[in-house]
C-alpha positions in Angstrom: -67.3 43.7 103.6 -69.0 46.5 101.8 -71.8 45.9 99.7 -71.0 45.5 95.6 -73.1 45.9 92.9 -73.8 42.9 90.4 -72.0 42.8 87.2 -74.3 43.5 84.2 -74.6 40.6 81.6 -72.5 40.8 78.4 -74.1 41.3 74.9 -76.8 38.5 74.5 -76.7 36.4 71.7 -78.6 36.9 68.5 -82.4 35.9 69.3 -84.2 33.7 71.6 -83.2 29.9 71.9 -85.0 27.3 72.8 -83.2 24.9 75.7 -81.4 21.7 73.9 -83.0 18.4 75.9 -82.7 15.0 75.2 -85.1 12.0 76.5 -83.3 12.0 79.7 -83.7 15.3 80.8 -80.3 16.4 80.1 -80.4 20.2 78.9 -78.1 22.9 77.6 -79.5 26.6 77.7 -78.4 29.4 75.5 -77.5 32.7 77.0 -75.6 34.2 79.6 -75.7 31.8 82.5 -76.6 34.5 85.3 -79.9 35.0 83.2 -80.7 31.3 82.4 -79.6 29.2 84.9 -82.3 30.7 87.4 -85.0 29.6 85.5 -84.2 25.9 86.2 -86.6 24.6 88.9 -83.3 22.6 89.9 -81.5 26.0 90.6 -84.3 27.4 92.1 -84.8 25.0 94.5 -81.1 24.1 95.3 -81.2 20.4 93.8 -78.1 20.6 92.1 -75.3 18.0 93.7 -72.2 19.0 91.5 -70.9 22.2 90.1 -68.2 22.1 87.8 -67.1 25.5 86.5 -64.0 26.1 83.9 -65.3 29.9 83.3 -63.7 32.3 80.6 -60.1 33.3 81.9 -60.6 36.9 80.7 -57.3 36.1 78.6 -59.4 37.5 75.2 -59.7 34.1 73.6 -62.1 33.7 71.0 -65.6 32.1 72.8 -68.0 33.5 69.8 -69.5 36.7 71.2 -68.4 36.2 74.7 -66.3 39.5 75.4 -63.2 37.8 76.8 -61.4 41.0 77.8 -63.2 42.9 80.3 -61.7 45.5 82.5 -60.2 43.4 85.8 -62.7 44.4 88.2 -65.6 44.1 86.3 -64.3 40.3 85.3 -64.1 39.8 89.4 -67.7 40.7 89.6 -69.1 38.5 87.1 -66.7 35.6 88.8 -68.6 36.4 92.1 -72.1 36.5 90.5 -71.8 33.2 88.8 -70.3 31.9 92.3 -73.1 32.9 94.1 -75.7 31.3 91.8 -74.0 28.1 91.8 -73.7 28.4 95.4 -77.1 29.1 96.1 -78.0 26.0 93.4 -76.4 23.4 95.5 -77.9 20.9 98.0 -76.2 20.5 101.5 -74.6 17.6 100.2 -73.3 19.1 96.9 -70.0 20.6 95.9 -68.9 23.0 93.9 -65.4 22.4 91.9 -63.9 25.6 89.8 -60.8 25.5 87.2 -59.2 28.3 86.8 -55.2 29.9 86.2 -53.5 31.4 88.5 -54.4 35.2 88.1 -58.0 34.5 89.6 -57.7 31.2 91.8 -56.6 33.2 95.4 -59.6 35.9 94.8 -62.0 33.1 94.2 -60.9 31.1 97.2 -61.0 34.6 99.3 -64.1 35.1 98.1 -65.8 31.4 99.1 -64.0 31.5 102.2 -65.3 34.6 103.3 -68.9 33.2 102.0 -68.7 31.8 106.1 -69.4 35.3 107.2 -71.0 36.9 104.4 -73.9 34.7 103.5 -74.3 31.8 106.2 -76.8 30.4 104.5 -74.9 29.2 101.4 -71.5 28.9 103.2 -68.8 26.8 101.3 -65.9 25.1 102.9 -62.9 24.3 101.1 -62.2 20.1 100.9 -58.7 20.5 98.5 -56.9 22.9 96.4 -55.7 21.0 93.8 -53.7 21.5 90.8 -53.9 19.9 87.0 -50.8 19.7 85.8 -49.9 18.8 82.2 -46.0 18.9 80.4 -47.5 20.7 77.4 -47.3 24.3 78.4 -47.2 27.6 76.2 -43.7 28.6 75.8 -42.2 32.1 76.8 -38.9 33.4 78.2 -39.9 36.3 80.3 -40.6 34.1 83.4 -41.5 30.5 84.1 -43.6 28.3 81.7 -47.0 27.7 82.9 -47.9 24.0 83.2 -51.1 23.9 85.6 -54.4 25.0 86.3 -55.8 25.1 89.9 -58.8 22.4 90.7 -60.8 24.7 93.4 -62.9 21.6 95.6 -65.4 23.1 97.7 -68.5 21.7 99.2 -71.6 23.0 101.2 -71.1 20.7 104.2 -67.8 18.7 104.7 -69.5 16.3 107.1 -72.2 15.1 104.3 -70.7 15.7 101.2 -71.0 13.0 98.7 -67.8 11.4 98.3 -66.8 8.4 96.4 -63.1 7.8 96.9 -63.0 4.2 95.5 -64.4 5.2 92.2 -61.6 7.1 91.3 -58.2 5.2 92.6 -54.9 4.6 91.4 -52.3 2.4 91.7 -49.9 3.2 94.2 -46.4 4.7 93.7 -45.1 2.1 96.1 -46.7 -0.6 94.4 -45.6 0.6 90.9 -42.6 1.8 91.3 -40.7 0.5 94.7 -42.1 -3.1 95.2 -43.1 -2.1 98.9 -45.5 -5.2 99.7 -46.8 -3.3 102.5 -49.2 -1.8 100.3 -51.0 -5.1 99.6 -52.1 -5.2 102.9 -53.3 -1.9 103.9 -55.5 -1.0 106.6 -57.3 2.0 105.1 -59.9 0.6 103.9 -58.8 1.1 100.5 -58.2 -1.9 98.0 -54.6 -3.6 98.0 -52.0 -1.3 96.0 -54.5 1.3 95.5 -55.3 5.2 96.6 -56.7 7.9 96.6 -55.3 10.6 93.7 -53.0 13.1 95.1 -53.7 16.6 94.5 -51.5 17.1 91.4 -53.2 15.4 88.6 -51.4 14.5 85.7 -51.0 11.2 84.0 -52.1 9.0 80.6 -54.6 11.6 78.6 -54.4 14.2 81.4 -52.7 16.5 79.1 -53.8 19.7 77.3 -56.1 19.1 74.4 -53.9 20.2 71.0 -54.7 20.0 67.9 -53.3 16.0 67.2 -55.0 14.9 70.2 -58.2 12.9 69.2 -60.8 14.3 72.0 -59.8 17.9 70.6 -63.0 19.9 69.1 -62.1 22.2 65.9 -63.7 25.1 67.5 -62.4 25.1 70.6 -58.8 25.9 71.8 -59.5 25.7 75.6 -60.8 22.0 76.3 -60.2 19.9 79.4 -59.6 16.2 79.0 -62.3 13.7 79.5 -60.4 11.7 82.3 -60.5 14.9 84.3 -64.2 15.4 84.5 -64.5 11.5 84.8 -62.6 11.9 88.2 -64.7 15.1 89.5 -67.9 13.7 88.3 -67.3 9.8 89.8 -66.0 11.1 93.4 -68.2 14.1 94.0 -71.7 12.6 92.8 -73.8 9.8 92.7 -75.9 8.0 89.8 -79.2 10.0 89.3 -77.5 13.1 90.6 -77.9 16.7 89.0 -74.4 17.9 87.5 -74.5 21.6 86.9 -71.9 23.4 84.3 -72.7 27.2 83.7 -70.0 27.7 80.9 -70.8 24.2 79.4 -68.2 25.3 76.4 -67.2 22.5 74.2 -69.2 19.8 76.1 -66.6 17.9 77.8 -69.1 17.8 81.5 -71.7 17.3 79.8 -70.8 14.0 78.0 -69.0 12.8 80.9 -72.1 13.3 83.4 -75.1 11.7 80.8 -72.4 8.8 80.3 -72.2 7.7 83.8 -76.0 8.1 84.4 -76.4 11.6 86.1 -78.7 14.1 85.0 -76.6 17.4 83.1 -78.0 21.1 83.3 -75.8 23.5 81.6 -75.9 26.9 79.9 -73.4 27.9 76.8 -73.5 31.8 76.0 -72.9 30.6 72.2 -75.7 29.2 70.3 -73.2 27.4 67.9 -71.0 26.1 70.9 -74.1 24.8 72.5 -75.2 22.7 69.7 -71.9 21.6 69.3 -71.8 20.5 73.0 -75.2 18.8 72.9 -73.9 16.7 69.9 -71.2 15.6 71.4 -72.9 14.9 74.7 -75.5 12.3 72.3 -72.4 11.2 70.6 -70.1 9.9 74.1 -66.8 9.9 75.3 -63.9 9.8 73.2 -62.6 6.7 74.8 -64.4 4.3 77.0 -64.9 5.3 80.3 -62.9 4.1 83.0 -59.7 4.1 80.9 -58.2 5.8 83.5 -58.6 4.3 86.4 -56.3 1.8 87.5 -53.7 3.5 85.7 -50.6 4.4 87.4 -49.6 8.3 87.2 -45.9 7.7 88.1 -43.3 9.3 85.9 -40.5 7.6 87.5 -39.1 4.4 85.9 -40.6 1.0 87.6 -38.1 -0.6 89.6 -39.9 -3.8 90.9 -43.5 -3.2 90.1 -46.1 -5.5 92.4 -48.9 -7.4 90.8 -52.0 -5.5 91.9 -55.7 -6.6 92.0 -58.2 -5.4 89.1 -60.9 -3.4 90.9 -64.6 -2.9 89.8 -65.9 0.6 89.3 
């Protein structure tokens, strides 16, 4: 593979900003992630357990100071640079989850899979290529309406990764829709009537965060639902672990990680966005955590539902 030059940082935010840190050590740094995250000891020493990244999509959106209309090659170089940084920050048991649309998903998958040969010290393995599906897509008539984003789930070591399936179970369609009693005597180690979620993610509270959604923060038009991050943080990290988000944005990862007992580390290019995200992290989630657990994602009318015992998380 030919060598490439690293991308140059975007225009720096005005002034020098001190990190935002609470009494538990949850921290948001202000500035370009490629510059500020390497200053953290946890990044330098590869102590991060989980990386979640929802980067700018390069769709010319208003991110407050960030240039979101780079030439394509510059954007891809920027993408590979922050991915390399996050991969180096992970523990051997760590995982990385990237939220990305159609136009860059394939490039990221190929890049991370290519790391097996390119940088064996920081190799990544694909666990799942999931889809976040929402019903409220942006209207168009020149092509099919987009109603999904890709959830790329990679890990450092597939045999040692942190994986907590019982933390994110949902009722099986066999139990909620078809009344199949066989699901109450399962032999896969999962509780009766429950299953690990499928790789297409949807259901109650999983839609896009529109203006009339109580989770919506007025300054952000590209915000992920809290249930999405709750699933990621619960399944791929443990209490006390370090969760890193290089693009803190509205603070969804921060609020979920902190309130699930993880230590959050993040960076945000905009000082104003960082301060709002930090306050949101302190305020706590919009809905009680666990709201989506035990909630069926079935979109088919129930025929003969079974009574499924409640599970503790």
